[in-house]
TINU-348419 format. One line per 10 residues: number of its first residue (from 1); their letters; for each residue x, y, z of C-alpha. Coordinates in steps of 0.05 Angstrom, whole numbers, plus 5000, padded with zeros to 4 digits. Example, Ala and Ser with C-alpha at 12.3 -4.5 7.8 and 13.67 -1.06 7.14 Angstrom:
BEGIN
1 = AS = 5246,4910,5156 | 5273,4979,5143
end
This chain:
BEGIN
1 = MTKVEKFELA = 3962,2787,3520 | 3901,2847,3525 | 3911,2918,3500 | 3922,2947,3562 | 3972,2886,3576 | 4010,2905,3523 | 4000,2988,3537 | 4026,2979,3613 | 4089,2931,3579 | 4102,2998,3530
11 = KIKQDKLIKT = 4148,3047,3557 | 4126,3129,3547 | 4181,3180,3541 | 4140,3249,3558 | 4178,3314,3552 | 4151,3373,3588 | 4165,3444,3554 | 4198,3482,3610 | 4203,3551,3568 | 4199,3588,3505
21 = MIYEVDTDEG = 4250,3647,3481 | 4245,3686,3427 | 4303,3717,3394 | 4300,3779,3342 | 4364,3789,3308 | 4377,3848,3270 | 4416,3845,3204 | 4431,3883,3130 | 4379,3850,3092 | 4322,3872,3156
31 = SIEYRLEIYR = 4316,3814,3231 | 4307,3740,3231 | 4263,3716,3291 | 4272,3653,3318 | 4234,3607,3380 | 4278,3568,3424 | 4230,3511,3464 | 4268,3484,3524 | 4257,3401,3542 | 4256,3368,3597
41 = RENVFKGIVY = 4254,3301,3604 | 4269,3273,3687 | 4331,3302,3679 | 4353,3317,3620 | 4344,3379,3568 | 4336,3382,3492 | 4318,3445,3441 | 4281,3448,3381 | 4290,3513,3351 | 4249,3536,3312
51 = RKELYRMRAN = 4253,3605,3264 | 4197,3644,3231 | 4172,3639,3145 | 4142,3683,3114 | 4088,3643,3069 | 4044,3662,3016 | 3967,3633,3029 | 3912,3622,2984 | 3843,3591,2997 | 3795,3582,2962
61 = YKGGIVKCDE = 3727,3597,2980 | 3664,3600,2947 | 3670,3659,2925 | 3741,3654,2893 | 3811,3662,2919 | 3834,3700,2984 | 3904,3709,2979 | 3931,3729,3042 | 4010,3724,3080 | 4023,3690,3127
71 = FMFSPDNNFN = 4076,3683,3192 | 4090,3621,3220 | 4166,3583,3266 | 4180,3523,3215 | 4243,3484,3254 | 4303,3497,3231 | 4358,3452,3228 | 4417,3485,3220 | 4403,3500,3294 | 4370,3440,3322
81 = LNLINYNESE = 4427,3380,3294 | 4466,3412,3360 | 4410,3430,3407 | 4375,3374,3397 | 4423,3324,3439 | 4410,3327,3504 | 4449,3358,3558 | 4451,3381,3634 | 4416,3439,3646 | 4365,3490,3610
91 = EDIINIFYNE = 4426,3538,3609 | 4466,3502,3567 | 4415,3505,3521 | 4404,3567,3514 | 4486,3576,3516 | 4503,3531,3450 | 4434,3560,3427 | 4474,3627,3427 | 4542,3617,3419 | 4517,3587,3353
101 = LEKNFNSLN = 4474,3654,3334 | 4544,3686,3350 | 4576,3636,3287 | 4513,3645,3242 | 4507,3718,3254 | 4588,3745,3266 | 4576,3792,3325 | 4509,3794,3366 | 4507,3848,3432
end
């Protein structure tokens, strides 16, 4: 069996990113920013949540060390465990995420 034949036998599953939403939640200590990505494969949907984190970086160059702070989104598994399950619509994903935000932060506007 050739590589092409093996490839044709393999089933490749592809999720399409259909929506990205940014949520900013104000807390007593400041604000927390989340990014919700919604993916679709055929007629099923899943969501992945990222939280914006501050990272302190040090870059080594010939001229010395440069320090800089960078904000990056990293996966937030507190939410992803509930959203990784496939749901029937993108609205399901959004509602599940919003309900989880309300649980974590008590009251939202």
